[in-house]
C-alpha positions, 0 to 999 in steps of 0.5 A: 714575613707573610709566612710568619703572619699566616702561621701566627694567625693560624696558631692564634686559635691555640692561644684563644682556646687556652685563654678561655681556661687559663685567664677567664676560667682560671683553670690550668688545663694541660689537655691542650698538649694532647688535644692539638695532635688529636685534632690534627690526627682526626682531621688528616685520618679522615681526609686520607680516607676520602672525607670532605676536608671541611667535615673532617675539620668539624670532626676534629673540633668535636674530638677536641671537645670530647677531650675537654669533656673528659678533663671536666669530668675528671675535675668536677665529678672525679674531684681530681686536681685540675692540673692532674686531670689535664695531664691524665687526659693528655697521656690517654690522648696519645694512645688514642691518636695512635689508634686513630692514625694507625701509625706515628704519622700520616701525609696528605700528599695528593689529598684535597684539603681546605688549603687546596681549593681553586681560590687558595691555590690561586693566591701568591705563596703563603698567602693562603694561611693568611687568608684562612687565619683571617677568616677563621679568627674573625669568626671565632673572635666574633662568636667569643665576643657574643658569647661572653656578652650573654648572661651565660657568658657572664656566668662563665666569667663569674665562675673564673673570678670567684667560684664560691660567689658564683655558686651563691648566686645560683650558678652551676659552676661545675657545668661552667667548667665542663662547658668552658673546657669543651669549648676551649679544647674544641678550638685547640682541636680546630687549630690542630686540624688547620695546622696539619692541613697547612703543613700537609701531615700529622704526627704523633709528637706535634703536640709537644710544646704547644702549651708554651706556644699558647702561653707565649701568645697570651702573655706577649699580647698582655705585655705588649698592649697593657691594660685592655678590655676583655674584648680587646684582650681577645684581639691582643692574643692574636696580635701576640701570636703574630709577634711571637712568630716574628720573634721566631723568624728573627731568631732563625735569621740570626743563625739559630737551628730550628731544633732550638725552637722549644728552647727559644720559645721558653726563653721568650715566654720567661722574659715576657713574664718577667717584664711586668715584675721589672717594670714594677721594680723600676717604678718603685726605685724611681721615687727613691732616686728622685729623693736622693741628693747629688752629693749622697 
């Protein structure tokens, strides 16, 4: 359970990153499938070459932001549809990751990471990911709340709500989209770097299914906690990520194979997305049933 909570906190960064584009900016960004392993590849390769783990993690953030910049330019300047722009960048990143690592995977065995410090190693088993997750999520969430409360952040929100209206108010919507994609993918790159260091390796295929994991965190958080303010929704995404990990833990305890995790993730996400519709149907039927006489 402690491990599930720790993993949920670390993976919550992925959900928060996608929340910026998917929910606030209303941009379907597939770049995250490539940005996540890009962040992992950058950080692990840097650490393997003797670079300080903290600096390596920052390099992973920068690499993620560059990936977001490419998608943003393809969409705003190249006039390529958002979904296709993300797919193009994601596909290109696969080759970039191979260039960075030089092979399909790299191990961090015997290397110093953010999780191998004296304080982290002195903690009970699995508590290192919990502590790291709490610290990083707290910092990122506070920064996001402060950013969205500024005039720039409100312009960012307005761009996602109604880009036409935002343009009429003098907001440079293209700039907002590019900045949003850079910040979002920077967070995804950070998530990839932390997960890779926690797992002890980076693999070229570790990004497969990450979009489903991120969406699951967002959807589960929204379904579980209902109507919330924007700031509360950020916290709900983190809690949704933890709930999702606990669901996976329960499923594995029931005897399912770890090879079925992507299938299970898709099923869980599909069920959560159908719950609001099911509730709506039930609310429509209840008044009708109340008006029916027993003999009818």
